[in-house]
N, C-alpha and C positions, 0 to 999 in steps of 0.2 A: 537532566529535567525533571521536573517533580513534575509536572502539569501530565497526567494521564487521561485519559477518556474511559468514563464507566463503563464496565463489560467488559474491558479487555488490559490487559499490564502494558500497552505499547502506549509510550509519551508521545502526548498531542501532535506533535510535530517531529519527523522523521526524515530521513536525508533518501529521496531517491537518485538508485545511482546509474540508472539507465544512461547509457553514451559517456559514463566518467572509467574510462580506459586507460591502459601503460599509465605510466609515471605521473602524467600529467592527471588524471584520474586518481589515481593512487595518493597525490599530496592532495586532493580536493577531498578527498574522504576524511584521511590526515587532519587537515586543517579543520572539518566539521568536529570531527571529535575533541579538539582540543578546545574547538569554543564551547561543548556541551552539549552536541547529538547525542543521542543514546538509542538512535532507533536508525538500523542500515538495513534499505531495502534493494537485494539484487534478485537476479534469474538466470536460470541456465540460459537463455535465448540471450541475456546480456551481453552474455561471453567475456564477463568480468568477475565473474567470483573470485578467483585467483587473486584479482585486484584488493577488493574489497577486503579478506579475509589477510593479505599483507597489511593492509593501511592498517587494520585493526591490529594488529600484534604490535607494527612499529611505532604506533598512538601511544602505546605504555597504558592505555584503559584497562582496566581489572575486567577480563570475558564477564563475568556474571552484572556487570555494570549497564551492558550493552547489549539489546536485543536487536538479534539477528534473521530477516526473511530472506528465504529465496524463494522459489515459483518453477513447477516443473513442467516440461513442456511436454506436448503430445508422442512424445519418444518413450514418456517413463508409462501411458497409458496401458493397463492391464490386470496381471494376476500380481499379487502382494510380493514376490518374487522378483517381479522387474519394477514395480515401484520401489521396494527396497533398495536394489541396485543401483537406479538413478539418482536416489538420494544419496547412497553412500558416497557417487562419483560427485556431489554438487559438496558433501561436505570433506571429503581430501582436496578439493580445488580450494575451498573456501580455508582446511588448514583446523578446521575445527571438529571437535568431537559428536558434538550437534546443534541444529539450529532451535531457537523459539519458537519460527512460525514456519511452516511451510504450506504454499499453497497451489492449488490448479490452476496453471496462468489462462487458460482461457477450455470452456466447456468442450468446444469440438463437438458437438452433438450429433454430426453425421456419423461417427466413425461406429463402426459394427463391433460385436464382442468380441470376434476375433480379433480383429484390429487393436481392442482395448475399449474401454470408453471410459467416461468421467467417474462413473458408478461404480465401476469397479476399483477406478485409482482410488474416489473416496474411501472406500472400505475401507480397504489395505491401508491408508494413511491414517484413516480413525484406529486399527490396531497397532500401527508404528509409534504414534505418537503419545507422550505419557511422559511423566516423571523419568523413567529411566530408558526411554526411547531415543531413536534420533533425529526426534524432534517434540518439543516440550507441546507443541500444538500445530492444528491442521488449518487450514479453510480454503478460499474458493476467490476467487478472481474473473471479474467481466461476467460472470453468473446472470444471469438473468431470473426473474417470478421461477419460471418455468421450472428450470432447473435447480433451482431451490426445494421447489415443493417435490422433483422427485428426490433427491437426498433425502428431505421428510418421510417419504413414503417410503423410504429403506431405512427408515429410523438411523439416520446420518445426521450429525450437528457441526456443521462447520463454524468455527471461533470466529471470524470474519469473513466476509466479502470485498474485495478490494477492486474499484469501479471508477470512473470518469465522472468527476462531480467539481463543477466551476459555478461561475456565479450564472451562467447562461445556457449552463447543460447539467441539469440538477437531475434529473432521474428519479423523480420522486418515487414514481412507484415502484421502482428496482429499489430505493433505499427504504420506504416501508416493507416491503415483502422481505428484506436483509435483518431487518430488526423481527419483525413478524416471526422470524425463524432462529430468533434468537441468535444472531449475528450480528457482530459490530461492523459501522462501513470503513474502508478506508478511503478515503481518496486519491485516486492517483491523478496527474497533468491537475492540481487543487486550482493551478492560478491561470488552467487557461493555454490555449496556444494563442501565440500574434498578440497577444496583448491587448487582446478584447475585451473580456472582463474588467482592466483596468480601467476601462473608457465607461463603463456602465456608472451614469450618475448618482444611484445610491452610494457605488462604492467611493467614487470621487469625491460625494459632501462628506460622508463620515470621516473619510482622511484627509479633509481640510479642517474639520470638526476637531481632531484630533490630533493634530499636526503629524500624521501619518502618512504612509506608504500605502498606494493601494494594494499593493502585496501585502502588508503588513493587516488591511483591514481584510482583505479575502481569510488570510490564514488565522484571523480571532474571529471569523465569521465562521469558519470550518469548527475550530473548537468550541463557540461559543454554543453551536448546535448540536455537537457529541461526535463530530468524525475526527478522526486520525488522520491528518495531514500530511503527505512525503513528497514535498517539492523537489525538483533536482538542480542542484547549481554547483558549477565547478568555481564562482567567485568570490574570493574572500568577502567582500563588501554586500551579496548579497545573502550569504549565509547567514551573516552576522545581522542583515537587514530584517531574513526570515526570521531567526532566532528571537528579535525584540519584540515579535509579535505576540507573545506568550505576557508580554505587560499590559497587552490593549486589551479594554474592554469596552466593547459596544455595547448601544443602547436596546432597550425592546424595539424601541422604531425603527434602530438602525439595522438590526437583524432584521426583521420583518420588511425592511424595503430591497433588503438585496436578495432575500425569498423572492420578492415580488419580478425580480429580475428575469426570471426563470424564461426562457426563450420555448422552452419544450420541445428543443431539440433533439435527436439521440444521441448517444454517443457517437463518436467520430465513426469507430470501427464496430461493428454488426457482430456478435456473439453467435448468430445462426448462421453468418456466412465466412466470417474469421477466426482464422485461428493459428496456435504457435505449437 
């Protein structure tokens, strides 16, 4: 894809690979790559890094053409040697020399220094990431404003913050804080859960006006709002449908109408209480 989000080299639309496991998952990822997806998002907690790597090799797409993101669990938290060992484990499972982006999956803010904290881990990743390192860049996921402020106080700059964003759960304050700290917003679960955002009047109206699907409207809204979106799908039809959203341009009024649909609800899982 040529559509990228400013402030990041990531394509505006990537593939979330949560639950894409085994032969069926590998086939779905290969299918996505064949269609033109050029960003694969995985995680240690997904248990499918080997599947993602196998799909990338089988698809025959040049490695340099695909952005690969993985995420570290709290087991990686701590001093540099522990973080490096965990990341190298991911690389071994992926069958890659390096990833383009490595994220701290959850802040797990209750952890003590002895257990390993996100601050220690971020400092280690900042040293590891770079042109010659095992990761091109590093970032965070599911971080709240206070966690970003802690990193800033430590002089640490994440490239992205991957958070839940959909039409009804927009987390505006977290988005604003993410950008204020110089990071890009990557939206996981960008189509919401249970199909609820598909029924938002602003979404259905825009879909009807453009002859598009609600999913395409939501993905165009993310892209035009400057967010990377990583919807998950194993369906060939849905993969193609989502990719076609790159051709859709919503009007300013349509974008504003979707913005106004925000329910103010927090993310489904509270980073102050939940962690991996």
